[in-house]
C-alpha positions in Angstrom: -57.6 75.9 -41.5 -57.2 79.6 -42.4 -57.3 82.8 -40.3 -58.3 86.1 -41.8 -55.3 88.3 -41.6 -57.4 91.3 -40.8 -58.8 89.6 -37.7 -55.5 88.1 -36.5 -53.4 91.2 -37.1 -55.8 93.3 -35.1 -55.5 90.7 -32.3 -51.7 90.6 -32.5 -51.6 94.4 -32.3 -53.2 94.1 -28.9 -51.2 91.2 -27.5 -47.9 89.5 -28.1 -48.2 85.8 -28.0 -45.7 83.6 -26.3 -45.6 79.8 -26.0 -45.4 78.6 -22.3 -44.3 75.2 -21.5 -44.3 73.4 -18.1 -41.7 70.8 -17.3 -42.7 67.2 -17.7 -43.3 64.7 -15.0 -43.5 67.1 -12.0 -46.8 68.5 -11.1 -45.1 70.9 -8.6 -42.8 72.4 -11.2 -43.6 76.0 -12.1 -44.4 76.5 -15.7 -41.4 77.5 -17.8 -42.0 80.4 -20.0 -40.1 79.2 -23.0 -40.3 82.6 -24.6 -38.2 84.1 -21.8 -34.9 83.2 -23.5 -36.1 83.5 -27.1 -34.3 85.8 -29.4 -37.6 87.3 -30.4 -39.1 89.9 -28.0 -40.2 88.5 -24.7 -42.0 91.5 -23.3 -45.8 91.4 -23.4 -47.6 94.6 -24.0 -49.0 96.0 -20.7 -52.8 95.9 -20.6 -55.3 96.8 -17.9 -56.9 94.0 -15.9 -59.7 92.5 -18.1 -63.3 92.7 -16.9 -64.1 89.0 -16.8 -67.8 89.7 -17.2 -67.5 91.8 -20.3 -67.3 89.9 -23.6 -68.6 92.8 -25.8 -66.6 93.5 -28.9 -65.4 89.9 -29.5 -65.3 89.2 -33.2 -66.6 85.9 -34.5 -64.0 83.2 -34.3 -62.2 82.3 -37.5 -60.4 78.9 -37.9 -56.8 79.5 -36.9 -54.0 78.5 -39.3 -51.5 77.3 -36.7 -48.0 75.8 -37.4 -45.0 74.8 -35.2 -41.9 75.2 -37.3 -38.2 74.9 -36.3 -36.2 78.1 -36.7 -33.2 77.7 -39.2 -32.0 81.3 -38.8 -33.1 84.7 -37.9 -32.7 87.6 -40.3 -33.3 91.4 -40.0 -36.6 92.9 -41.0 -37.2 92.5 -44.8 -35.0 89.4 -45.0 -32.1 89.6 -47.4 -33.7 92.6 -49.2 -36.3 90.7 -51.3 -38.8 90.8 -48.5 -39.7 88.3 -45.8 -42.8 86.5 -47.0 -43.0 83.3 -48.9 -45.7 83.7 -51.5 -49.0 81.9 -50.8 -48.5 79.5 -53.7 -45.1 78.4 -52.5 -46.0 78.0 -48.8 -46.1 74.3 -48.2 -45.8 72.3 -44.9 -42.9 70.2 -46.2 -40.6 73.1 -47.4 -38.6 75.8 -45.7 -40.3 79.2 -45.7 -39.6 82.9 -44.8 -42.0 84.5 -42.4 -42.0 87.9 -40.7 -41.9 88.3 -36.9 -44.5 90.9 -36.0 -45.0 92.9 -32.8 -47.8 95.4 -32.4 -48.5 95.2 -36.1 -44.9 96.0 -37.1 -42.4 93.7 -38.7 -39.4 93.5 -36.3 -37.6 90.5 -37.8 -37.6 87.7 -40.3 -37.2 84.0 -39.7 -36.2 81.2 -42.1 -38.2 78.3 -40.9 -37.9 74.6 -41.6 -40.8 72.3 -42.6 -43.7 72.3 -40.2 -43.3 69.8 -37.4 -47.0 70.1 -36.5 -50.0 72.2 -37.4 -53.5 73.0 -36.2 -54.7 69.4 -36.8 -52.8 68.3 -33.6 -55.0 70.4 -31.4 -57.7 68.4 -29.7 -59.1 71.3 -27.8 -58.4 74.9 -26.9 -59.9 76.9 -24.1 -59.4 80.3 -22.5 -57.9 80.2 -19.0 -56.3 82.5 -16.5 -52.8 82.0 -15.1 -51.5 82.7 -11.6 -51.3 86.4 -12.4 -54.9 86.4 -13.7 -53.8 87.0 -17.2 -55.8 85.3 -20.0 -54.2 82.5 -21.9 -55.1 79.8 -24.4 -54.7 76.3 -22.9 -54.1 73.6 -25.6 -54.7 69.9 -25.4 -53.1 68.0 -28.2 -54.2 64.7 -29.6 -52.3 61.5 -28.6 -50.8 61.3 -32.1 -50.4 65.1 -32.2 -48.2 65.3 -29.1 -46.0 62.5 -30.5 -45.6 64.5 -33.7 -45.0 67.8 -31.8 -42.4 66.1 -29.5 -40.4 64.9 -32.5 -39.8 68.5 -33.5 -39.5 69.8 -30.0 -36.9 67.1 -29.2 -34.9 68.0 -32.3 -34.9 71.6 -31.2 -33.9 70.7 -27.6 -30.9 68.8 -29.0 -30.0 71.5 -31.5 -30.2 69.0 -34.4 -29.4 70.1 -37.9 -33.1 70.4 -38.6 -33.3 72.9 -35.7 -29.9 74.4 -35.2 -31.1 77.5 -33.3 -33.0 75.3 -30.7 -36.0 77.6 -31.3 -39.4 76.5 -32.3 -41.6 79.1 -34.0 -45.3 79.5 -33.3 -46.8 80.6 -36.6 -50.3 82.0 -37.0 -51.6 83.2 -40.4 -48.0 82.7 -41.8 -46.6 85.2 -39.2 -44.2 84.3 -36.5 -45.7 85.3 -33.2 -43.0 83.9 -30.9 -39.9 81.7 -31.3 -39.1 80.3 -27.9 -36.1 78.2 -27.1 -37.0 74.6 -26.2 -35.9 73.7 -22.7 -37.2 70.2 -22.3 -36.9 67.1 -24.5 -40.6 66.4 -24.5 -44.0 67.5 -23.2 -47.3 66.1 -22.1 -50.2 66.8 -24.4 -51.8 69.2 -21.9 -48.7 71.2 -21.1 -48.7 73.7 -23.9 -50.4 77.1 -23.8 -50.3 80.4 -25.7 -50.0 83.3 -23.3 -50.1 87.1 -23.7 -51.9 90.2 -22.8 -55.3 89.0 -23.9 -58.7 90.3 -22.8 -61.2 87.7 -22.0 -63.0 88.3 -25.3 -59.8 87.9 -27.3 -58.8 84.7 -25.5 -62.3 83.2 -26.1 -62.2 84.2 -29.8 -58.8 82.7 -30.4 -59.5 79.6 -28.5 -62.7 79.1 -30.6 -60.6 79.5 -33.7 -58.0 77.0 -32.6 -60.3 74.5 -31.1 
């Protein structure tokens, strides 16, 4: 799975993604915005209310390169001075990597990330949806095996294990950290994960197509 950086960076310039989790086992529990206490920015860009009947301008969906990686440490923009980007040939799922945190197309931080706890293969389906504030989001359903894999990493972050000392789990798209929320529950159901932000309907549909 690979996202074209041109397509994704244009989308990320319009909306800051944040991972939203709802607490397990209680249908009446309000969703917990895990990004709210993340050390990355938690303020979504303000956008006008989308016209839900207008999908003009949507670009063709590209397969999305999605990874969930534990945050080992956060560094300033540029990393240690040698840049904050692991070369393509060295980027592997089983090794730590450096990845920039980008907001509105600008690098605002750098993360050292552990091996990927899960990737796009755990996604069974993705669909655009609207939350209680009528903002467009991407609702994910993970596979049965995928949620077990995801929960291993999420649980380690919840406990602050050596593999996830910051208790943050990074959402990585196109080798760029979009959000690094703190994990506030030991495990999640497979339909309790969503990507939220200031999407228009067209953007949400395009990203959901790429992820699904």
